[in-house]
NUTI-757155 format. One record per atom (N, C-alpha, C): x, y, z. Coordinates in steps of 0.001 Angstrom, whole numbers, plus 500000, padded with zeros to 6 digits. Atoms other than C-alpha are relative to their C-alpha. Layout:
# NUTI-757155
XYZ...
END
This chain:
# NUTI-757155
500477498936500904603484126464128195500850501382500800499440498633499878605374130092128853498926500702500062501079498522500172602697133000129839500262501263500844500300498286499559602428136683130465499780500261500662501337499870499586599903137817132406500253501567500130499973498549499841599573141868131758498744500332500756501564499657499151596638142900134162500578501501500994500013498970498946596559146276136493499201499712501008500567500402499151594587144315138684500712499088501173499051501680499736596736142152140832499022498787501037501114501731499438594387139971142714499686499217499148500081500029500520593041139324139463501332498978499287498950500341500609596391138878137920500788498725500765499443501688499157597879136308140640499057499112499995500750501253500266594644134065140421500239499550498543500230500537501262594845134058136806501497499189500047499108500333499977598871133231137251500037498289500716500544501184499409597348130675139875499711498699499309500780500633500798595164129197137532501250499395498580499126500285501089598251128839134619500518498810500357499200501169499612600262127204136981499700498526500338500696501022499007597717124909138898499716499243498639499558501097501408597498123367134894501323499632499699498545500606500310601153122520134668500572500985499536499087499274500468602496125687133124500515501134500522499487499281499526604427128618133773499318501496499884501002499044500536603034131781134525500869501517500735499701498808499716604586135893135194499019500829500205501149498672500583602625138728135509500305501279500287499525498803499685603122142190135232498530501227499518501104498824500102600735145471136157500050501127498658499991498990501637601541147536132431500438499553499186499408500542501575601998147513128991501836499749499776498310499955500157605046148878129300501054499009500716499184501553499291606533146142131627499951499044498846500076501183501246605131143876129297500508499700498745498691499914501258607081145091126457501597499540500451498684500341499522609965145051128370500618498885500676500002501253499818609362141879129900500456498642498825499900500769500822608964140395126690501325499878499195499235499982500623611748141921125061501703498917500327498948500247498973614154140413128014500247498644500207500210501005499164612515137077128231499106499141498575501147500167501098610433134547125746499251499186500410501608500108499791606897133610126090499387499514499038501224500826501286604462131245124427499026500970499623501442499842499763601605133191125233499566501597500598500072499315499454600550136385126283498413500247500482501168499064499611597429137499128531499818501325500372499819498877499738596553140902128185498727500332500291501166499630499522593597142864130221500060501967498590499993498477500685592066146073127572500107500797500731500155498743499043591828148296130416501567499687501138498657499772498887595248149283132041500270501235500415499584498618499657594814152526133536499786501107498765499994498932501451595971155302130907500044498901499088499771500777501949596812152591128133498780499480500060500607500924500794594891150933126109500482498604499678499336501483500120595271146937126079500713499835498177499810500050501596594445147245122164501046500031499321498463499609500603597272149109121587501485499684500391499108500321499500599575147503123537500499498825499559500096501019500663598773144575121719500477500210498807499780500240501295599470145805118266501720500245500325498279499838500041603188146984119915500430498673500404499057501776499654603558143210120954500120499264499313499889500996501356602661142000117752500900500365499056498929499296501137604986144390115956501450499539500880498825500916499435607644143357118514500609498511499669499561501020499681606839139511118644499100499817498476501109499777500885604733138983115154499231498773500229501112501026499968603586135363116079499441499662500918499968500596498903603270135133119545498436500281500299501526500211499737599572134300120403499773501259501311500167499478498543597550137111122784498473499452499733501873499924499563593998136639124284499979501182501311500063499156499404592662139256125681498926500401501055501406500175499086589692139909128675500327501330500572500297498584499815588265142712130074498541500092501218501033500390499315585461143408132931499283500681499361501099499304500519583801145707130449500010499336498866500227500984501283583095142839127585498772500706499387501054499467501080580829143955124864500257498938498460499815500752501325580413142100121324501390501185498915499719498477500631582244145812119896501640499667500565498294500053499299585470145174122092500382498493499120499243501126500369585661141588121036500145499895498714499117499841501542585665142107117297500801500765499505498647499358500280587968144892117248500981499196500528499277501097499542590153142527119543500493498792499547499523500644501438589873140053117229500491500396498224499606499474501875590205142064113840501815500590499967498769499627499394593674143469116049500645498648499954499337501230499583594840140151116184500091498805501010500284500731498562593641138527119277500315498698499537500303501002500080593674135017119440498818499200500396500861500798499420590744134185121620499692501562501184500435498697499125588891136716124301499043499813500939500988500261499048587318136550127490499405500857500889500429498298499538585446138911129604499331499534502136499286500006498306586111138944133754498043500471500304498885501607500000585093137322135411499477498983499810500352501227501019585283134116134170500253498960500624499803501344499249585009130949135494501647499248499306498527500464500294588417128678135871499062498742498412500699501016500814585927125963133044500489500467498929499461498959501167586299128987130723500966500165499300498431499889500382589560129448131088500520498912499471499339501535500037590704125855131181499451499682498005500191499999501293588526125800127272501269500958499179499626498732500710590318129002126497502052498853499425498455500452500298594211127413127250500038498755499113499668500920500976593185124167125478499888500387499224499435499862501262592564125802122526501082500753499644498896499269499843595453127857123264501381498700499536498793501254500117597816124122123291499846499710498401499907500415501548596146123282119726500778500637499420499365499070500943597164126392118269501417499645500067498945500461500001600518125903119886500758498855499211499256500845500241600958122195118847500152500107498291499713499679502062600355123193114879500858501087499694498656498864500436602531126085114862501291498925500217498918500891499873604981123538116282500257499043498814500279501173501232604245121221113775500476500420498660499601499357500742604479123359111333501549500517499238498545499519499673607586125122112540501111498856499545499095501072499880608917121573112876500320499458498295499862500577501400608469120630109274500435500676498598498728499565500630609940123412107990501202500100500223498571500175499711613053122961109726500722498811499566499791500697500430612766119541108654500454500280498446499945499985501081612471120868104778501653500279499873498958499280500089615377122971105301501522499212500501499019500970499630617295120609106958500344498972498758499623500996501338616913117869104029500726500901498685498847499051501346618006120662101509501496499676500268498450500165499811621317120955103233500427498314500208499562501200500157621373117199103787500255499057498452500080500782501532621087116510099854501161500691499709498802500043499976624289117996100299501023498872500208499068501477499891626113115092101684499659498721499451499936500607500843626743112367099617500110498155500749499977501254499730625968109441102300499651498698499826500602501402500357623973107059100538500415499666498693499525500776501139626123107104097247501252499853500299498519500391500559628442104750097809499849498395499337499193501399500692630450101248096794500544499571500913498884500632499042632278100420099794499287499135500821500869500954499539631114097211101227499755500106501204500348499782498461631660098244104930499596501414500166500820498929499912629807101219104351498513499716499623500930500705500660627054099322102665499262499295500969500385500448498786626973097303105743499785500387501298500148499038499083627070099922108056498280500045500212501631499300500557623550101584106461498790498680499871501236500970499733621961098095106271499541499848501269500342500557498600622217097210109940499554501560500597501251498535500000620948101060110502498335500126499461501311500414500511618182100734108473499210499149500265500885500887499081617207097534110021499663500232501423500141499825498894617393098802113463499346500804499991500611498830500259615433101770112094498362499776500571501520500415499448612219100285112850499822499598501378500311500659498477612598098714116132500401501342501415499435499021499044612804101336119430501040499954500842498679500194499688616247100082120150501307501438500248498683498785499600618975102559121336501266499572499240499545500284501287621433102711118197501831501209500567498611499599499496625434103788119106500673500085498987499090499540501144627446105521116330501212500151500088498321499404499640631063105558116344500770500566498624499333499534500992633418107394114024500712501078499612498566498678499984636233109951113311498688501216499691500524498607500108634616113655113141499869500197498190500514499836501568633263114382109786500011499317499425500655501354500924632115110866108548498768500424499653501139500082500354628703111675108571498910499236500842500694501041498984627393110072111434498687500573500603501327499179499931624511112906112408499259499520498617500887500576501263623437112322108789499614498703500229500570501824499949623283108806109410498784500023500989501071500176499213621322109111112483498242500989500083501554499401500762618606111372111019499779499181499032500569500704500995618173108897108256499490498699500249500032500724499013617688106611111021498681500597500642501408499474499502614795108473112161498945500194498800500532499680500751613483109590109103499612498459499289500399501393499963613065105468108492499484499019500688500171500487498296611754104885111782498221500144499724501466500007499182608226104224112965499826501748500283499973498800498908608984107961114593500139501179498930500206498933501212609305109612111422499496501259499684501194498591500201606422112297111715500268500303501429499792499327498409607691112973115533501035501118499798498472499608500102610488115415116358501344499290499821498071500572500444614429114789115765500674501179500851499740498836499304616160116870118683501348499444500306498645500323500024620049117044118603500166501126501380499286499909499089621818117621121617501633499804499754498386500263500145625621118358121335500516499978501246499836500469497788627163117146125200501375500779499822498722498822498985630635119192124812499923501342499839500037499164500240629207122165124077499628500891500800500746499174498548627837123514127254500736499722501510499729500418498733628962123298130767499144499138500857500940501056499262627705120618133296498832500543500130501221499825499738624797122631134667499577500541498971500473499475501212624297124250131346499304498650499325500402501481500569624077120521129785498481499403500667501315500700499733621834119076131864498614501353500414501553499084500187619173121986131797499562499933498790500542500238501374619117121699128303499314498724499859500510501320500115618505117998128306498663499732500813501828500439499010615927117501131224499500501340500553500646499431499388615331120925132011499940500693501513499787499539497955614875123468135413498978500543499985500658499038499475612799125037137507500332501222500118499971498651499543612472128633138358501059500052501427498971499479498657615788129841141291500717498516499878498817501752499524617580126005140528501332500487499809498765499438500201620679127923139582500277501586499519499512498828500158622054131378139134499782500302498453500444499861501308620118132794135772498944499257499635501800501160500057616898130436136097498997500692500621501226499443499075614594133039136218498344499603499681501548500668499936611831131052135047499783498173499664499575501559500768611246127334134484499955499841498603499482500231501522612336125459131375499848498685499875500428500965499873611294122593129833501434499537498875498756500464500805614762120622128027499282499053499009500007501183501407615443118119125018499093498949500170500121501448499317614003115265126685498232500339499504501175499889500673610649117117126444499523500469498535499933500020501326611118118356123420499873498959498733499802501594500474611959114975121827498639498866500415501394500708499566608535113388123337499270499525498673500870500801500713607249110983120957501158499603498794498900500461501766610453110916118045501072499602501025498313500621499883614167110506118569500908501445500751499392499171500077616548112548120833501599499662499378498185500242500400620257112405119260501119500653500971499192499567499120623000112772121650501204499908499289498793500020500494625871113757119896501291500153500614498486499289499037629863113976121046499091499030501380500409500971498545628277111156123971501107499810501032498573500816498962631951110130125248500373501798500561499609499243499253632187113712126233498758500864501289501173499673498930628933113825128652501043499958501577499209499772498255629981114811132287499874498986500645500472500970499455630350111905134430498761500495500808501292499867499068627714113805136637498463500019499700501166500106500699624940113670134433499928498529499324500304500983501029625840110297132800498901499236501167500792500491499446623675108867135850498331499673499661501449499761500868620731110352134622499750499719498962500393500254501239620891109692131233499697498733500211500164501705499850621344105905132213498566499638500750501425500379499320617750106195134315498917500714499035500717499432501176616356108239131222500087498756499175500413501034500858617211105026129203499439498967500400500440501229499290616228102049131410498982500337500535501144499911499740613473103554133196499038500911499190500849498524500517612118106553130930499427500835501027500660498840498847612014108858133910501080501090499863499762498634499753613568112284134415499893500672501227500527498562499468613492115315136665501100500850500006499428499197500304614113118325135778500802500789500936498648499580499040617104120580137682499012500677500990500543499242498728615969121728140995498342499731500137501805500571499901612221119412141027500680498876500598500135501175499452611633116699143028498937499047499182500974500726500882608716115505140410500489499088498929499624500513501183609695112660138299498853500176498718500932500197501100608451112768134976500261498766499054500020501185501026608108110148132043500337500958498895499639499832500851609468110284128812500048498850498881499943501537500305608820108238125552500384500402499254499000499192501373611722108925123051500819498174499444498461501127500369614631107017121156501124500529500298498026499352499872618106107504121692501140499474499506498865500199500826620672107665119231501032500585500514499078499213499511623941108725120143501176499494499196498621499801501170627725109432118149500532500040500908498829499656499610630836109594119140501168499899498918498809500261500794634655109930117754500863499475501354498913500659499381635942108610120933499895498857500039499737501770499373637201104788122167499120500255501075500530499731498508634497104834124779500720498805500771499740501544499445635830101127126071501040500793500580498841499586498987638973103101126935499395500926500329500396498871499291637204106139128387499354499010501268500476500639499404635216103297130159501751499528501284498896500628499071638957101602131651500173501756500654499392498418499723639809105611132179499165500425501334500692499432498764637028105865134743499055501434499955500484498655500401635608108775132477498416499961499492501314499919500796632518107035131027499341498651500872500302500691499120630369104726133291499891498667498758499840501467500933630468101004131976498411499547499753501702500395500209626467100500132375499439500394499292500518499227500891625954103246130387500202499681498734499148500152501408628255102292127838499177498698499651500334500991500527626584098865127499498467500436499691501122499514499707623019100633128017499987500252498397499856499639501290623861102358124884499974499616498752499053500429501439625686099869122562498647498452499981500772501253500533622503097491121736500622500081498668499850499952501518622986098396118138501166500845500007498907499452500262626343099731117400500967499690498700499135500299501448628224100335114050500640501123500050499446498784499625630941102570113370500032500339498395499880499216500858631134105212110341501463499511499278498172500288499969634447104184108075500449501109499348499226498720500693636703107018107209500268500244498778499960499521500965636970108700104201501338499123498720498129500389501230640773107161102943499534498396500532500547501602499910638905103410103789499117500394499104501255499906501070636360104613101020501409500604498631499213499246501258638812105100097698499067500185498989500649500423501195636035103633095435499199500775499957500906498472499666633775106543096747500825501426499694499686498489499947635901109344096570499759501449498990500619499629501189635597110501093261498886500383499544501957499617500272631823110562092855499763500746501501500240499657498616631631112015096426500706501766499629499659498566501042634071115088094827498813500540498901500719499197501469631458115438091587499005500090500692501284498947499399628540115431093809499939501731500786499472498591499392630319118101095988499857501586498990499863499077500782631243119912092819498971500499499194501375500482500585627730119628091278499277500893501066500980500060498732626203120958094550500250501477499952499422498172499493628778124473094958499861500227498520499921499510501300628943125018091069498251500656499858501494499698500088624989124904090957499625501403501228500348498702499105624470127395094525501340501403499714498700498973500173627750129453093053499533500526498734500248499126501677626211130121089542501360499944498887498596500294500333629422128350088209499975498683498835500558501517500962629349126084084678501352499298500240498825500977499781632297123305086222499838498446499134500129501326500402632715120401083953500818499141500520499414502027498880634744117817086109501666500959500499499296499658499689638203117872087300501349499283499344499132500779500362641467117631086046500837498615500186498816501051499423643998114568086015500500500094500990499433499578498810645937115931088409499071500150501201501205500026499108642741116878090316499881499061500776500511501445499707641849113127090575500852499613500701498924501115499335645195111752091434500351500550501555499679499280498589645574114765094249499264499750500604501430500516499052641938113379095297500222498732500702500482501630499806642556109692095590501642500037501089498919499823498703646255110432097284500261500065501063500166499452499171645227112669099836499184499418501344500447500630499274644568111265102873498525500413500889500916499451499710641729113420103984499491499624501537500231500045498602641786113152107912498680501249500810501195498957499764638941115599107979498624499482499372501382500688500602636690113200105838499461500617499128501080499262501330633482114490104103499919501493500376499756498860499683633781117558105744501183500537499514499008499468500841637070118363104724500396499965498480500419499840500993636374117483101373499267500853499198500783499057500458633457119349100959500473500874499792499954498998499879635211122123102318501405500552498746498747500143501106638191121706099567498882500145498322500306500038501098635934121080096760499233501642499587500987498604500127633615124555097671500984500836499857499363498935500651636737126443097821500915500214498651499558499979501480638023124880094671499214500581498790501330499491501034634533125700092802499996501602499840500046499256499788634659129204094023501150500598499403498927499423500384638589130194093023500456499233498568499109500665501536638521127812089427500119501277499334500086499364501335639931129933086613499165499003499061500403501111501234638483127047083958499290499601500392501202500885499425635775125216083775500197498670500562499901501236499192637556122020084867501291500640501181498689499766498390639226122225088725501312498918499586498555500298499933642868121877088600500690500280501616499671499776498426645084121572091247500484501181500377499772498663499728645797124927091360498981500236501298500791498940498676642633125505093040499510499422501305499677500532498722643064123263095947500730500319500947498973500191498839644392123391099111501241500115499934498650500109500409648213123673099291500096499009501024499617501567499421648214120517101588499260498676499546500403501352500850646247118518099490500955499737498996498994500140500912649166119194097004501322499244500340498145500816499293652124117830099411500306500905500638499085498408499008654289119829101796500110500865499235499748498847500038654548123432100737499178500051498350501031499437500987652222122786097500501560499427499246498868500308500613655777120971096365499250499280499016500462500741501242653938118297093919499649500936498864500470499517500476652040121082092393501165500576499116499143499322500962655134123363091494500938499391499329499101500729500690657290120770090494499287499200499059501079500653501180654261119308087878500122498643499859500164501164500124654675115930089406498821499420500067501198500790499992651867113309089137499989498669500718499401500603498475651453111696092676499284498366499221500227501036500587651340107934091307498267499570500856501054500387499669647753106088091692499364498430499604500119500956500370646000103116091256499927499589498689499823499852501345646431101959087642500676500520499390498520499162500806649321104103086963501357498514499222499356500549500749651958102306085093501598499313500595498725500034498531654919101875088515499641498719500638500098501635499479655526098672090015499232500150501393500562500201498829653835097330093006500543501003501536499067498655499275656685098932095375500256501180500173500310499063500328656777102188094120498607500935500666501552499837499635652556102106094784500180500414501463499968500553497885653130100718098519500793501388500527499023498874499247656173103513099047498811501031499930500705498769499705653679106422098092498985500386500785501502499895498821650641105422099961500514499719501355499541499922498273652865104666103234500440501483500025499489498039499656654482108660103064498526500375500208501083499385499743650793109395102677499430500074501315499947499871498358649809107893105647500259499931500876499428499136499029651997109335107691500269500640500101499810498469499450651966112485106892498471500359500293501805499364499429648183112756107733500098498796501271500383500494498671648203110403110762500681500343500921499203498956499053649355111921114487501028499140500733498918501527499608651299108225115492499907499369499313499597501130499939652426105226114783498767498923499427500454501054499591649917103235116000498528500222499018501539500008500197646826104649114015500704500097498328499516500177501084648847104566111152500114498543499390499744501592500249649540100776111344498707499646499953501800500401499696645487100333112255499758500355498621500631499695501399644893102274108652500389498851499444499745500808501095647248099884106864499704498762500244500318501140499636646191096897108669500826499225500239498829500563500240649963095839109441500015500130501631499843499738498497651399095812113119500889501000499821499230499078499432653385098001114579501679499850499475498776500243499929657050096379114019499688499664497815499862500192501520655981095568110035500088501405499163499769498579500249655755099483109973500731500268499887499056499426499758658562099795111309501101499912498650499058499950500858660510097941108503500060500329498756500328499595500784658761099142106014500424501513499568499742498767500103659660102890106775501401500114500154499007499993500262662992101922107386500437500309498330499458500740501168663141100285104014500045501379499045499856499094500988662247103679102412500126501288500162499218498845498858664070105941104454499412501164500854501025498735499585661587107543106598500720499519501351499263500525499491663497105965109484500702501016500628
END
């Protein structure tokens, strides 16, 4: 925990900070209430130790200002002129505890222990509220509403692995629901009542990411003005989810390997080895084998992460689920926007089936949200969707043409041609298109030439 000690007696202030740091916490001291308020504005603390008598200032008045500035921060009041009246008034104004100077070390440790229990309770309440909010948000994602055999196999593996402490590696394109799947593993595991902490590996510089993961001590780098506990400590007893692990800098990879193998780590700028009890789930949209071959990802870390590995199928490989997913999002956003939307026009359904959805679930969700907001009728029509879904420059819509779909009264040759054109339109390379179609590049070249795309 991080404490701010506000006391005009330097000797007592320094002694209190020493006691706190000796107990394994961080403490910072200031000599006045106004300095204390300024410090609280500039930085984050977990609790305040406040003297009642601060020269010309009244500590109890300062406490009121602190509570107005940071309503939930706990304040412990102490004074050399202790009395029942002062103690009652301090508690009435919102102090969580009271100490009379001079106090013994044991008395202080008892108060500190009570404060830690209070903080743990507050953290648990905060975590439950956050989980409730995230669960509500995740109800938007239809990840469990599927019929695709490949998806059924993926989720079966993940839920079987959830009951074990094994590391899990989730591959898949951006937007396929990797983070939702990771949380599903956590919620179906023996760690469900413990923290689920996410770290986005590409979001920070190397130094800040290392600090975010493992924490740092004061002065370890420019801007490190106090000790900081990282996400590893925050995830203690629970699950640490490393999103986009393929972008983890090489300098940090040995430290993550040590965490996985030995359950040990050190904060940035500190030599003290600490232990961690947590489970690691990682996700990436990159080809880690290729990254290993290129020297951008450690082979030993890859194998250590790759205990249980699954790949989330892209949306274009889940044709049987597409319309049901679209219906799911339509109902969610219609309720959110207070709109009465009965369904989709036949042309809109054809459009949804024909499009390759390179952005996967995220793109589908955005397209349906837009359509619900802009819909002029009770059914979502082709005109309600983005132009790219309706073909180049919206040509299909403008011409009033209907795109071929499975079950249409057309030949297999025409259906194959339409499918080839769509896949080639929405994939960046022939290699990628061939992989999606399940054919080699020579066959794809011949088919392109046949339909006049060569």
